[in-house]
Biopython code that builds the backbone (N, CA, C, O; Angstrom):
import numpy as np
from Bio.PDB.StructureBuilder import StructureBuilder

atoms = [
    (1, "MET", "N", (0.772, -1.309, 0.047)),
    (1, "MET", "CA", (0.076, 0.013, -0.100)),
    (1, "MET", "C", (0.878, 1.206, 0.071)),
    (1, "MET", "O", (1.666, 1.319, 1.011)),
    (2, "GLU", "N", (0.674, 2.250, -0.956)),
    (2, "GLU", "CA", (1.397, 3.376, -1.166)),
    (2, "GLU", "C", (0.866, 4.421, 0.021)),
    (2, "GLU", "O", (-0.291, 4.360, 0.437)),
    (3, "VAL", "N", (1.782, 5.332, 0.493)),
    (3, "VAL", "CA", (1.463, 6.487, 1.299)),
    (3, "VAL", "C", (1.698, 7.746, 0.600)),
    (3, "VAL", "O", (2.785, 8.051, 0.109)),
    (4, "TRP", "N", (0.701, 8.430, 0.571)),
    (4, "TRP", "CA", (0.703, 9.802, -0.082)),
    (4, "TRP", "C", (0.838, 10.872, 0.914)),
    (4, "TRP", "O", (0.165, 10.802, 1.942)),
    (5, "SER", "N", (1.588, 11.795, 0.728)),
    (5, "SER", "CA", (1.799, 13.065, 1.512)),
    (5, "SER", "C", (1.675, 14.298, 0.781)),
    (5, "SER", "O", (2.218, 14.423, -0.316)),
    (6, "CYS", "N", (0.877, 15.384, 1.404)),
    (6, "CYS", "CA", (0.878, 16.634, 0.665)),
    (6, "CYS", "C", (2.032, 17.477, 1.126)),
    (6, "CYS", "O", (2.205, 18.554, 0.556)),
    (7, "ARG", "N", (2.798, 17.131, 2.039)),
    (7, "ARG", "CA", (3.792, 17.974, 2.581)),
    (7, "ARG", "C", (4.970, 18.002, 1.440)),
    (7, "ARG", "O", (5.236, 16.978, 0.810)),
    (8, "THR", "N", (5.574, 19.087, 1.242)),
    (8, "THR", "CA", (6.803, 19.201, 0.472)),
    (8, "THR", "C", (8.081, 19.033, 1.150)),
    (8, "THR", "O", (8.205, 19.495, 2.285)),
    (9, "PRO", "N", (9.115, 18.380, 0.543)),
    (9, "PRO", "CA", (10.305, 18.297, 1.405)),
    (9, "PRO", "C", (10.876, 19.620, 1.721)),
    (9, "PRO", "O", (10.861, 20.525, 0.886)),
    (10, "ARG", "N", (11.373, 19.760, 2.884)),
    (10, "ARG", "CA", (11.984, 21.087, 3.279)),
    (10, "ARG", "C", (13.261, 21.410, 2.682)),
    (10, "ARG", "O", (14.118, 20.540, 2.526)),
    (11, "ARG", "N", (13.434, 22.610, 2.341)),
    (11, "ARG", "CA", (14.807, 22.931, 1.602)),
    (11, "ARG", "C", (15.845, 22.977, 2.693)),
    (11, "ARG", "O", (15.566, 23.352, 3.832)),
    (12, "SER", "N", (16.942, 22.622, 2.357)),
    (12, "SER", "CA", (18.220, 22.890, 3.186)),
    (12, "SER", "C", (18.498, 24.263, 3.393)),
    (12, "SER", "O", (18.041, 25.086, 2.600)),
    (13, "SER", "N", (19.250, 24.645, 4.443)),
    (13, "SER", "CA", (19.601, 25.971, 4.775)),
    (13, "SER", "C", (20.526, 26.495, 3.720)),
    (13, "SER", "O", (20.495, 27.703, 3.481)),
    (14, "VAL", "N", (21.343, 25.718, 3.067)),
    (14, "VAL", "CA", (22.143, 26.113, 2.106)),
    (14, "VAL", "C", (21.354, 26.649, 0.756)),
    (14, "VAL", "O", (21.738, 27.608, 0.086)),
    (15, "GLU", "N", (20.248, 25.900, 0.498)),
    (15, "GLU", "CA", (19.386, 26.131, -0.574)),
    (15, "GLU", "C", (18.566, 27.486, -0.267)),
    (15, "GLU", "O", (18.243, 28.277, -1.153)),
    (16, "SER", "N", (18.303, 27.633, 0.951)),
    (16, "SER", "CA", (17.217, 28.820, 1.327)),
    (16, "SER", "C", (18.332, 30.047, 1.310)),
    (16, "SER", "O", (17.955, 31.141, 0.888)),
    (17, "ALA", "N", (19.447, 29.915, 1.678)),
    (17, "ALA", "CA", (20.479, 31.011, 1.759)),
    (17, "ALA", "C", (20.784, 31.315, 0.306)),
    (17, "ALA", "O", (20.805, 32.491, -0.055)),
    (18, "ARG", "N", (20.985, 30.482, -0.423)),
    (18, "ARG", "CA", (21.207, 30.779, -1.813)),
    (18, "ARG", "C", (20.114, 31.512, -2.542)),
    (18, "ARG", "O", (20.350, 32.425, -3.333)),
    (19, "ARG", "N", (18.877, 31.067, -2.238)),
    (19, "ARG", "CA", (17.749, 31.615, -2.815)),
    (19, "ARG", "C", (17.513, 32.996, -2.290)),
    (19, "ARG", "O", (17.140, 33.882, -3.059)),
    (20, "ARG", "N", (17.707, 33.217, -1.041)),
    (20, "ARG", "CA", (17.704, 34.742, -0.625)),
    (20, "ARG", "C", (18.817, 35.506, -1.081)),
    (20, "ARG", "O", (18.623, 36.714, -1.214)),
    (21, "LYS", "N", (19.919, 35.058, -1.342)),
    (21, "LYS", "CA", (20.956, 35.872, -1.911)),
    (21, "LYS", "C", (20.637, 36.242, -3.511)),
    (21, "LYS", "O", (20.764, 37.381, -3.962)),
    (22, "GLY", "N", (20.236, 35.175, -4.232)),
    (22, "GLY", "CA", (19.839, 35.464, -5.581)),
    (22, "GLY", "C", (18.733, 36.457, -5.614)),
    (22, "GLY", "O", (18.888, 37.395, -6.396)),
    (23, "LEU", "N", (17.613, 36.418, -4.884)),
    (23, "LEU", "CA", (16.473, 37.379, -4.801)),
    (23, "LEU", "C", (16.934, 38.789, -4.464)),
    (23, "LEU", "O", (16.403, 39.756, -5.012)),
    (24, "SER", "N", (17.939, 38.929, -3.548)),
    (24, "SER", "CA", (18.663, 40.146, -2.943)),
    (24, "SER", "C", (19.435, 40.787, -4.210)),
    (24, "SER", "O", (19.361, 41.991, -4.455)),
    (25, "LEU", "N", (20.105, 39.974, -4.913)),
    (25, "LEU", "CA", (20.838, 40.568, -5.921)),
    (25, "LEU", "C", (19.929, 40.976, -7.113)),
    (25, "LEU", "O", (20.195, 42.010, -7.725)),
    (26, "ALA", "N", (18.849, 40.194, -7.474)),
    (26, "ALA", "CA", (17.892, 40.683, -8.376)),
    (26, "ALA", "C", (17.313, 41.869, -8.109)),
    (26, "ALA", "O", (17.218, 42.735, -8.978)),
    (27, "LEU", "N", (16.826, 42.044, -6.765)),
    (27, "LEU", "CA", (16.180, 43.235, -6.142)),
    (27, "LEU", "C", (17.090, 44.394, -6.316)),
    (27, "LEU", "O", (16.654, 45.438, -6.802)),
    (28, "LEU", "N", (18.514, 44.258, -5.894)),
    (28, "LEU", "CA", (19.374, 45.303, -5.906)),
    (28, "LEU", "C", (19.639, 45.800, -7.434)),
    (28, "LEU", "O", (19.802, 46.994, -7.686)),
    (29, "ALA", "N", (19.668, 44.802, -8.417)),
    (29, "ALA", "CA", (20.019, 45.215, -9.777)),
    (29, "ALA", "C", (18.759, 45.892, -10.363)),
    (29, "ALA", "O", (18.965, 46.806, -11.161)),
    (30, "PHE", "N", (17.369, 45.536, -10.048)),
    (30, "PHE", "CA", (16.196, 46.274, -10.404)),
    (30, "PHE", "C", (16.109, 47.642, -9.908)),
    (30, "PHE", "O", (15.612, 48.566, -10.552)),
    (31, "LEU", "N", (16.676, 47.753, -8.583)),
    (31, "LEU", "CA", (16.569, 49.189, -8.161)),
    (31, "LEU", "C", (17.659, 50.077, -8.601)),
    (31, "LEU", "O", (17.555, 51.300, -8.499)),
    (32, "ALA", "N", (18.737, 49.480, -9.103)),
    (32, "ALA", "CA", (19.888, 50.246, -9.498)),
    (32, "ALA", "C", (19.789, 50.720, -10.924)),
    (32, "ALA", "O", (20.516, 51.654, -11.263)),
    (33, "VAL", "N", (18.975, 50.182, -11.785)),
    (33, "VAL", "CA", (18.724, 50.711, -13.109)),
    (33, "VAL", "C", (18.354, 52.069, -13.271)),
    (33, "VAL", "O", (18.913, 52.745, -14.135)),
    (34, "PRO", "N", (17.385, 52.594, -12.463)),
    (34, "PRO", "CA", (16.985, 53.967, -12.639)),
    (34, "PRO", "C", (18.305, 54.924, -12.404)),
    (34, "PRO", "O", (18.537, 55.898, -13.120)),
    (35, "LEU", "N", (19.034, 54.565, -11.441)),
    (35, "LEU", "CA", (20.200, 55.390, -11.014)),
    (35, "LEU", "C", (21.207, 55.517, -12.171)),
    (35, "LEU", "O", (21.898, 56.527, -12.304)),
    (36, "LEU", "N", (21.276, 54.360, -13.085)),
    (36, "LEU", "CA", (22.247, 54.531, -14.123)),
    (36, "LEU", "C", (21.719, 55.106, -15.273)),
    (36, "LEU", "O", (22.535, 55.386, -16.152)),
    (37, "ALA", "N", (20.555, 55.348, -15.472)),
    (37, "ALA", "CA", (20.018, 55.962, -16.583)),
    (37, "ALA", "C", (20.126, 57.513, -16.394)),
    (37, "ALA", "O", (19.747, 58.049, -15.352)),
    (38, "SER", "N", (20.683, 58.246, -17.492)),
    (38, "SER", "CA", (20.894, 59.442, -17.317)),
    (38, "SER", "C", (19.885, 60.230, -18.257)),
    (38, "SER", "O", (19.600, 59.804, -19.377)),
    (39, "ALA", "N", (19.384, 61.356, -17.755)),
    (39, "ALA", "CA", (18.272, 62.074, -18.441)),
    (39, "ALA", "C", (19.003, 63.190, -19.170)),
    (39, "ALA", "O", (20.035, 63.716, -18.753)),
    (40, "GLN", "N", (18.313, 63.533, -20.405)),
    (40, "GLN", "CA", (18.998, 64.751, -21.079)),
    (40, "GLN", "C", (18.294, 65.911, -20.472)),
    (40, "GLN", "O", (17.199, 65.878, -19.912)),
    (41, "GLU", "N", (19.173, 67.085, -20.681)),
    (41, "GLU", "CA", (18.601, 68.361, -20.068)),
    (41, "GLU", "C", (17.605, 68.712, -21.052)),
    (41, "GLU", "O", (17.717, 68.469, -22.253)),
    (42, "TYR", "N", (16.485, 69.374, -20.424)),
    (42, "TYR", "CA", (15.319, 69.750, -21.048)),
    (42, "TYR", "C", (14.965, 71.171, -20.346)),
    (42, "TYR", "O", (14.925, 71.348, -19.129)),
    (43, "PRO", "N", (14.737, 72.066, -21.259)),
    (43, "PRO", "CA", (14.927, 72.200, -22.737)),
    (43, "PRO", "C", (16.332, 72.672, -23.072)),
    (43, "PRO", "O", (16.996, 73.385, -22.321)),
    (44, "SER", "N", (16.751, 72.206, -24.298)),
    (44, "SER", "CA", (18.105, 72.459, -24.720)),
    (44, "SER", "C", (18.080, 73.384, -26.001)),
    (44, "SER", "O", (19.087, 73.790, -26.582)),
    (45, "ARG", "N", (16.810, 73.643, -26.340)),
    (45, "ARG", "CA", (16.587, 74.345, -27.584)),
    (45, "ARG", "C", (15.127, 75.106, -27.493)),
    (45, "ARG", "O", (14.286, 74.847, -26.633)),
    (46, "PRO", "N", (14.996, 75.971, -28.407)),
    (46, "PRO", "CA", (13.513, 76.715, -28.109)),
    (46, "PRO", "C", (12.340, 75.760, -28.299)),
    (46, "PRO", "O", (12.395, 74.761, -29.015)),
    (47, "ILE", "N", (11.262, 76.151, -27.593)),
    (47, "ILE", "CA", (9.995, 75.571, -27.498)),
    (47, "ILE", "C", (9.040, 76.210, -28.394)),
    (47, "ILE", "O", (8.997, 77.441, -28.404)),
    (48, "ARG", "N", (8.272, 75.535, -29.144)),
    (48, "ARG", "CA", (7.232, 76.175, -29.996)),
    (48, "ARG", "C", (5.906, 75.776, -29.274)),
    (48, "ARG", "O", (5.636, 74.651, -28.855)),
    (49, "LEU", "N", (5.109, 76.919, -29.201)),
    (49, "LEU", "CA", (3.728, 76.763, -28.610)),
    (49, "LEU", "C", (2.842, 77.117, -29.589)),
    (49, "LEU", "O", (2.666, 78.293, -29.908)),
    (50, "VAL", "N", (2.160, 76.022, -30.189)),
    (50, "VAL", "CA", (1.193, 76.256, -31.304)),
    (50, "VAL", "C", (-0.236, 76.605, -30.729)),
    (50, "VAL", "O", (-0.888, 75.918, -29.944)),
    (51, "VAL", "N", (-0.586, 77.830, -31.291)),
    (51, "VAL", "CA", (-1.968, 78.427, -30.833)),
    (51, "VAL", "C", (-2.852, 78.076, -32.177)),
    (51, "VAL", "O", (-2.591, 78.625, -33.247)),
    (52, "PRO", "N", (-3.925, 77.113, -32.038)),
    (52, "PRO", "CA", (-4.667, 77.021, -33.269)),
    (52, "PRO", "C", (-5.692, 78.068, -33.602)),
    (52, "PRO", "O", (-6.710, 77.780, -34.233)),
    (53, "TYR", "N", (-5.450, 79.171, -33.219)),
    (53, "TYR", "CA", (-6.477, 80.275, -33.464)),
    (53, "TYR", "C", (-5.581, 81.616, -33.880)),
    (53, "TYR", "O", (-4.378, 81.780, -33.682)),
    (54, "ALA", "N", (-6.544, 82.544, -34.526)),
    (54, "ALA", "CA", (-5.870, 83.807, -34.801)),
    (54, "ALA", "C", (-5.282, 84.546, -33.889)),
    (54, "ALA", "O", (-5.746, 84.477, -32.751)),
    (55, "PRO", "N", (-4.203, 85.376, -34.124)),
    (55, "PRO", "CA", (-3.606, 86.220, -33.167)),
    (55, "PRO", "C", (-4.620, 87.239, -32.904)),
    (55, "PRO", "O", (-5.367, 87.747, -33.741)),
    (56, "GLY", "N", (-4.557, 87.533, -31.394)),
    (56, "GLY", "CA", (-5.355, 88.610, -30.874)),
    (56, "GLY", "C", (-6.669, 88.023, -30.282)),
    (56, "GLY", "O", (-7.494, 88.737, -29.712)),
    (57, "GLY", "N", (-6.805, 86.777, -30.438)),
    (57, "GLY", "CA", (-7.974, 85.984, -29.870)),
    (57, "GLY", "C", (-7.807, 85.873, -28.449)),
    (57, "GLY", "O", (-6.880, 86.428, -27.858)),
    (58, "GLY", "N", (-8.771, 85.097, -27.826)),
    (58, "GLY", "CA", (-8.645, 84.914, -26.320)),
    (58, "GLY", "C", (-7.476, 83.927, -25.926)),
    (58, "GLY", "O", (-6.753, 84.113, -24.947)),
    (59, "LEU", "N", (-7.375, 82.935, -26.730)),
    (59, "LEU", "CA", (-6.355, 81.967, -26.374)),
    (59, "LEU", "C", (-4.943, 82.437, -26.674)),
    (59, "LEU", "O", (-3.997, 82.007, -26.013)),
    (60, "ASP", "N", (-4.777, 83.340, -27.693)),
    (60, "ASP", "CA", (-3.631, 83.929, -28.071)),
    (60, "ASP", "C", (-3.218, 84.995, -26.827)),
    (60, "ASP", "O", (-2.065, 85.042, -26.397)),
    (61, "LEU", "N", (-4.213, 85.774, -26.347)),
    (61, "LEU", "CA", (-3.918, 86.753, -25.253)),
    (61, "LEU", "C", (-3.545, 85.907, -24.044)),
    (61, "LEU", "O", (-2.777, 86.366, -23.199)),
    (62, "PHE", "N", (-4.078, 84.653, -23.929)),
    (62, "PHE", "CA", (-3.824, 83.953, -22.663)),
    (62, "PHE", "C", (-2.429, 83.293, -22.821)),
    (62, "PHE", "O", (-1.723, 83.171, -21.820)),
    (63, "SER", "N", (-1.985, 82.848, -24.068)),
    (63, "SER", "CA", (-0.781, 82.075, -24.318)),
    (63, "SER", "C", (0.397, 82.943, -24.327)),
    (63, "SER", "O", (1.463, 82.417, -24.008)),
    (64, "ARG", "N", (0.385, 84.218, -24.647)),
    (64, "ARG", "CA", (1.604, 84.963, -24.681)),
    (64, "ARG", "C", (2.259, 85.296, -23.376)),
    (64, "ARG", "O", (3.483, 85.247, -23.252)),
    (65, "PRO", "N", (1.411, 85.650, -22.356)),
    (65, "PRO", "CA", (1.898, 85.727, -21.062)),
    (65, "PRO", "C", (2.554, 84.399, -20.437)),
    (65, "PRO", "O", (3.586, 84.373, -19.766)),
    (66, "VAL", "N", (1.771, 83.328, -20.781)),
    (66, "VAL", "CA", (2.260, 82.084, -20.369)),
    (66, "VAL", "C", (3.785, 81.772, -21.050)),
    (66, "VAL", "O", (4.725, 81.346, -20.378)),
    (67, "ALA", "N", (3.851, 82.016, -22.291)),
    (67, "ALA", "CA", (5.007, 81.766, -22.950)),
    (67, "ALA", "C", (6.009, 82.623, -22.275)),
    (67, "ALA", "O", (7.096, 82.079, -22.081)),
    (68, "GLN", "N", (5.869, 83.912, -21.855)),
    (68, "GLN", "CA", (6.918, 84.817, -21.374)),
    (68, "GLN", "C", (7.305, 84.138, -19.969)),
    (68, "GLN", "O", (8.492, 84.056, -19.653)),
    (69, "GLN", "N", (6.348, 83.680, -19.178)),
    (69, "GLN", "CA", (6.694, 83.066, -17.944)),
    (69, "GLN", "C", (7.576, 81.940, -18.000)),
    (69, "GLN", "O", (8.558, 81.753, -17.282)),
    (70, "LEU", "N", (7.062, 81.072, -19.081)),
    (70, "LEU", "CA", (7.855, 79.877, -19.396)),
    (70, "LEU", "C", (9.317, 80.049, -19.736)),
    (70, "LEU", "O", (10.224, 79.385, -19.236)),
    (71, "THR", "N", (9.470, 81.090, -20.716)),
    (71, "THR", "CA", (10.783, 81.570, -20.969)),
    (71, "THR", "C", (11.750, 82.023, -19.811)),
    (71, "THR", "O", (12.935, 81.702, -19.723)),
    (72, "ALA", "N", (11.109, 82.754, -19.012)),
    (72, "ALA", "CA", (11.734, 83.139, -17.749)),
    (72, "ALA", "C", (12.051, 81.864, -16.992)),
    (72, "ALA", "O", (13.199, 81.725, -16.570)),
    (73, "THR", "N", (11.201, 80.977, -16.792)),
    (73, "THR", "CA", (11.353, 79.805, -15.929)),
    (73, "THR", "C", (12.368, 78.933, -16.350)),
    (73, "THR", "O", (13.267, 78.562, -15.595)),
    (74, "LEU", "N", (12.251, 78.554, -17.644)),
    (74, "LEU", "CA", (13.074, 77.386, -18.376)),
    (74, "LEU", "C", (14.368, 77.860, -18.876)),
    (74, "LEU", "O", (15.309, 77.085, -19.048)),
    (75, "GLY", "N", (14.444, 79.282, -19.143)),
    (75, "GLY", "CA", (15.825, 79.635, -19.621)),
    (75, "GLY", "C", (16.136, 79.523, -21.121)),
    (75, "GLY", "O", (17.200, 79.855, -21.644)),
    (76, "GLN", "N", (15.049, 79.004, -21.745)),
    (76, "GLN", "CA", (14.848, 78.694, -23.353)),
    (76, "GLN", "C", (13.683, 79.670, -23.861)),
    (76, "GLN", "O", (12.753, 79.904, -23.090)),
    (77, "PRO", "N", (13.705, 80.193, -25.021)),
    (77, "PRO", "CA", (12.687, 80.938, -25.662)),
    (77, "PRO", "C", (11.500, 79.939, -25.979)),
    (77, "PRO", "O", (11.646, 78.814, -26.456)),
    (78, "VAL", "N", (10.274, 80.550, -25.626)),
    (78, "VAL", "CA", (9.004, 79.768, -25.993)),
    (78, "VAL", "C", (8.322, 80.627, -27.079)),
    (78, "VAL", "O", (7.830, 81.726, -26.820)),
    (79, "ILE", "N", (8.318, 80.113, -28.214)),
    (79, "ILE", "CA", (7.807, 80.905, -29.300)),
    (79, "ILE", "C", (6.239, 80.634, -29.564)),
    (79, "ILE", "O", (5.831, 79.501, -29.818)),
    (80, "VAL", "N", (5.498, 81.613, -29.495)),
    (80, "VAL", "CA", (4.004, 81.394, -29.910)),
    (80, "VAL", "C", (3.822, 81.454, -31.381)),
    (80, "VAL", "O", (3.992, 82.471, -32.054)),
    (81, "ASP", "N", (3.453, 80.254, -31.845)),
    (81, "ASP", "CA", (3.170, 80.019, -33.266)),
    (81, "ASP", "C", (1.665, 79.778, -33.553)),
    (81, "ASP", "O", (1.056, 78.717, -33.417)),
    (82, "ASN", "N", (1.149, 81.066, -34.010)),
    (82, "ASN", "CA", (-0.305, 80.953, -34.380)),
    (82, "ASN", "C", (-0.703, 80.243, -35.578)),
    (82, "ASN", "O", (-0.236, 80.744, -36.601)),
    (83, "ARG", "N", (-1.390, 79.276, -35.739)),
    (83, "ARG", "CA", (-1.971, 78.469, -36.934)),
    (83, "ARG", "C", (-3.382, 78.429, -36.948)),
    (83, "ARG", "O", (-3.998, 77.460, -36.505)),
    (84, "ALA", "N", (-3.970, 79.497, -37.465)),
    (84, "ALA", "CA", (-5.449, 79.683, -37.459)),
    (84, "ALA", "C", (-6.047, 78.945, -38.585)),
    (84, "ALA", "O", (-5.369, 78.782, -39.599)),
    (85, "GLY", "N", (-7.352, 78.441, -38.506)),
    (85, "GLY", "CA", (-8.134, 77.879, -39.607)),
    (85, "GLY", "C", (-8.790, 76.723, -39.231)),
    (85, "GLY", "O", (-8.434, 76.063, -38.255)),
    (86, "ALA", "N", (-9.768, 76.421, -39.971)),
    (86, "ALA", "CA", (-10.552, 75.153, -39.932)),
    (86, "ALA", "C", (-10.978, 74.729, -38.400)),
    (86, "ALA", "O", (-10.902, 73.594, -37.931)),
    (87, "ALA", "N", (-11.409, 75.826, -37.785)),
    (87, "ALA", "CA", (-11.826, 75.831, -36.317)),
    (87, "ALA", "C", (-10.657, 75.123, -35.292)),
    (87, "ALA", "O", (-10.963, 74.425, -34.325)),
    (88, "GLY", "N", (-9.479, 75.391, -35.633)),
    (88, "GLY", "CA", (-8.513, 74.854, -34.849)),
    (88, "GLY", "C", (-7.799, 73.491, -35.322)),
    (88, "GLY", "O", (-6.865, 72.992, -34.694)),
    (89, "ILE", "N", (-8.287, 72.998, -36.380)),
    (89, "ILE", "CA", (-7.880, 71.750, -36.842)),
    (89, "ILE", "C", (-6.325, 71.848, -37.474)),
    (89, "ILE", "O", (-5.494, 70.942, -37.405)),
    (90, "ILE", "N", (-6.153, 72.981, -38.021)),
    (90, "ILE", "CA", (-4.846, 73.088, -38.738)),
    (90, "ILE", "C", (-3.782, 73.297, -37.607)),
    (90, "ILE", "O", (-2.735, 72.653, -37.659)),
    (91, "GLY", "N", (-3.998, 74.099, -36.677)),
    (91, "GLY", "CA", (-3.043, 74.079, -35.523)),
    (91, "GLY", "C", (-2.902, 72.871, -34.955)),
    (91, "GLY", "O", (-1.767, 72.550, -34.604)),
    (92, "ALA", "N", (-3.940, 72.005, -34.757)),
    (92, "ALA", "CA", (-3.794, 70.719, -34.103)),
    (92, "ALA", "C", (-3.096, 69.573, -34.899)),
    (92, "ALA", "O", (-2.578, 68.562, -34.426)),
    (93, "GLN", "N", (-3.194, 69.956, -36.252)),
    (93, "GLN", "CA", (-2.460, 68.983, -37.083)),
    (93, "GLN", "C", (-0.990, 69.403, -37.124)),
    (93, "GLN", "O", (-0.134, 68.519, -37.163)),
    (94, "VAL", "N", (-0.659, 70.621, -37.118)),
    (94, "VAL", "CA", (0.816, 70.935, -37.088)),
    (94, "VAL", "C", (1.504, 70.407, -35.809)),
    (94, "VAL", "O", (2.617, 69.886, -35.885)),
    (95, "ALA", "N", (0.840, 70.540, -34.616)),
    (95, "ALA", "CA", (1.382, 69.893, -33.392)),
    (95, "ALA", "C", (1.453, 68.307, -33.424)),
    (95, "ALA", "O", (2.344, 67.616, -32.930)),
    (96, "THR", "N", (0.378, 67.897, -34.079)),
    (96, "THR", "CA", (0.443, 66.490, -34.100)),
    (96, "THR", "C", (1.396, 65.865, -34.938)),
    (96, "THR", "O", (1.936, 64.809, -34.609)),
    (97, "ASN", "N", (1.697, 66.593, -36.262)),
    (97, "ASN", "CA", (2.643, 66.088, -36.972)),
    (97, "ASN", "C", (4.195, 66.519, -36.781)),
    (97, "ASN", "O", (5.097, 66.182, -37.547)),
    (98, "ALA", "N", (4.345, 67.306, -35.651)),
    (98, "ALA", "CA", (5.679, 67.534, -35.123)),
    (98, "ALA", "C", (6.371, 66.436, -34.554)),
    (98, "ALA", "O", (5.742, 65.473, -34.116)),
    (99, "ALA", "N", (7.830, 66.501, -34.513)),
    (99, "ALA", "CA", (8.546, 65.530, -33.975)),
    (99, "ALA", "C", (8.177, 65.196, -32.450)),
    (99, "ALA", "O", (8.040, 66.140, -31.671)),
    (100, "PRO", "N", (8.031, 64.025, -32.054)),
    (100, "PRO", "CA", (7.583, 63.723, -30.729)),
    (100, "PRO", "C", (8.800, 63.854, -29.675)),
    (100, "PRO", "O", (9.250, 62.905, -29.033)),
    (101, "ASP", "N", (9.223, 65.089, -29.609)),
    (101, "ASP", "CA", (10.488, 65.385, -28.751)),
    (101, "ASP", "C", (10.205, 66.258, -27.583)),
    (101, "ASP", "O", (11.091, 66.571, -26.787)),
    (102, "GLY", "N", (8.905, 66.674, -27.473)),
    (102, "GLY", "CA", (8.561, 67.629, -26.273)),
    (102, "GLY", "C", (8.765, 68.972, -26.536)),
    (102, "GLY", "O", (8.514, 69.773, -25.636)),
    (103, "TYR", "N", (9.246, 69.434, -27.791)),
    (103, "TYR", "CA", (9.594, 70.750, -28.038)),
    (103, "TYR", "C", (8.421, 71.447, -28.701)),
    (103, "TYR", "O", (8.608, 72.639, -28.943)),
    (104, "THR", "N", (7.374, 70.989, -29.003)),
    (104, "THR", "CA", (6.169, 71.440, -29.728)),
    (104, "THR", "C", (4.858, 71.242, -28.849)),
    (104, "THR", "O", (4.395, 70.117, -28.661)),
    (105, "LEU", "N", (4.345, 72.273, -28.376)),
    (105, "LEU", "CA", (3.204, 72.262, -27.357)),
    (105, "LEU", "C", (1.941, 72.777, -28.123)),
    (105, "LEU", "O", (2.001, 73.592, -29.044)),
    (106, "LEU", "N", (0.913, 72.274, -27.692)),
    (106, "LEU", "CA", (-0.413, 72.830, -28.324)),
    (106, "LEU", "C", (-1.283, 73.434, -27.152)),
    (106, "LEU", "O", (-1.612, 72.823, -26.136)),
    (107, "ALA", "N", (-1.599, 74.745, -27.470)),
    (107, "ALA", "CA", (-2.390, 75.355, -26.434)),
    (107, "ALA", "C", (-3.916, 75.183, -26.711)),
    (107, "ALA", "O", (-4.348, 75.443, -27.834)),
    (108, "LEU", "N", (-4.634, 74.808, -25.849)),
    (108, "LEU", "CA", (-5.846, 74.565, -26.010)),
    (108, "LEU", "C", (-6.843, 75.239, -24.898)),
    (108, "LEU", "O", (-8.059, 75.058, -24.970)),
]
sb = StructureBuilder()
sb.init_structure("model")
sb.init_model(0)
sb.init_chain("A")
sb.init_seg("    ")
for serial, (resi, resn, name, xyz) in enumerate(atoms, 1):
    if name == "N":
        sb.init_residue(resn, " ", resi, " ")
    sb.init_atom(name, np.array(xyz, "f"), 0.0, 1.0, " ", f" {name:<3s}", serial, name[0])
structure = sb.get_structure()
């Protein structure tokens, strides 16, 4: 007659120590990765703020002081680029088709 047991055999203390050491090293490596990554300086060139409406409109009057404040804060010029037409779609397309580098912003 066979005897069945649901208990698993205990690990030896050497196996447990080895496992803890491996998990500790993996955790240390996981936590060290962000420290090794270096971020680029932002902004390193002028920023374009696309306003999808005509100059002199409400959004333009709001965007220009914001651009001046951003210029003073970031140390790089923020250029307001009015792209009016098609109820804002043209300006939105200009911002959408720009390089995805964070240097083109859309004012809404």
